[in-house]
C-alpha positions in Angstrom: 28.5 -27.2 23.3 27.8 -30.9 23.8 30.7 -33.4 24.1 30.3 -36.1 21.5 33.3 -38.1 22.7 35.4 -37.1 19.7 38.4 -34.8 19.8 40.1 -33.9 16.5 43.7 -32.6 16.9 45.4 -31.4 13.7 49.2 -31.2 13.5 51.8 -30.6 10.7 51.7 -34.1 9.1 49.1 -35.9 11.1 45.6 -35.6 12.5 44.6 -37.5 15.6 40.9 -38.3 16.2 40.4 -39.4 19.8 37.1 -41.3 20.4 36.2 -41.9 24.0 33.1 -42.8 26.0 32.5 -44.6 29.3 33.0 -48.0 27.7 35.7 -47.6 25.0 38.5 -45.4 24.0 40.8 -45.2 21.0 42.8 -43.0 18.7 42.6 -42.8 14.9 45.6 -41.4 13.1 45.2 -39.9 9.7 48.4 -39.1 7.8 49.1 -38.1 4.2 49.1 -41.2 2.0 49.1 -42.4 -1.6 45.4 -41.6 -2.1 45.3 -38.3 -0.3 47.8 -36.3 -2.3 45.0 -34.6 -4.3 43.4 -33.0 -1.3 44.0 -29.7 0.5 46.1 -30.6 3.6 43.4 -29.3 5.9 40.9 -31.7 4.3 43.0 -34.8 4.3 41.2 -36.4 7.3 37.8 -36.0 5.7 39.2 -37.2 2.3 40.9 -40.2 3.9 38.0 -41.3 6.0 35.4 -40.9 3.2 37.7 -42.8 0.8 38.4 -45.5 3.3 34.7 -46.1 4.0 33.9 -46.0 0.3 36.5 -48.7 -0.5 35.6 -50.7 2.6 31.9 -50.8 1.6 32.8 -51.5 -2.0 34.5 -54.8 -0.9 30.9 -56.0 -0.4 32.2 -58.3 2.2 29.5 -59.9 4.4 31.9 -59.8 7.4 32.5 -56.1 7.0 28.7 -55.4 6.6 28.0 -57.5 9.7 30.6 -55.7 11.8 29.4 -52.3 10.6 25.7 -53.2 11.3 26.6 -54.5 14.7 28.1 -51.2 15.6 25.4 -49.2 13.9 27.8 -47.7 11.3 26.6 -47.2 7.8 28.3 -45.3 4.9 26.6 -43.6 2.0 28.7 -41.8 -0.6 27.4 -38.4 -1.5 28.0 -36.3 -4.6 31.0 -33.9 -4.2 29.0 -31.0 -5.4 25.4 -30.4 -6.3 22.2 -31.3 -4.5 21.7 -34.6 -2.7 18.8 -36.6 -3.8 16.8 -38.1 -0.8 17.4 -37.9 2.9 20.9 -37.9 4.3 19.9 -38.3 7.9 20.1 -42.1 8.0 21.6 -45.1 6.3 20.4 -46.2 2.8 20.0 -49.8 4.0 19.3 -50.9 7.6 21.2 -53.7 9.4 22.1 -56.7 7.3 20.0 -59.7 7.7 21.8 -62.9 6.6 18.6 -64.4 5.1 17.9 -61.3 3.1 21.4 -61.1 1.7 21.5 -64.8 0.7 20.5 -65.7 -2.8 17.1 -67.3 -3.2 17.2 -71.1 -3.5 
């Protein structure tokens, strides 16, 4: 099995996601929180990350969009159940271009 540089380690009240490559390394901690009480404990990491990215993208902050695009990270919310319309292999929108996102003068 290929090593994608991500190791997920579940524990009683916390899940650690270690992300490591030759150039960077970090640890993401996911713990039960105010917005994750509705979810099955085994699914809290997925619930928390999807909710976090949904809220982060909803801020519609140009700085957030720029950072995400710079790192090649895009988020598309999908329906919880039912078929997905369109491809899910790539981002809905490509990298943000400041001129395209500025209102016309």
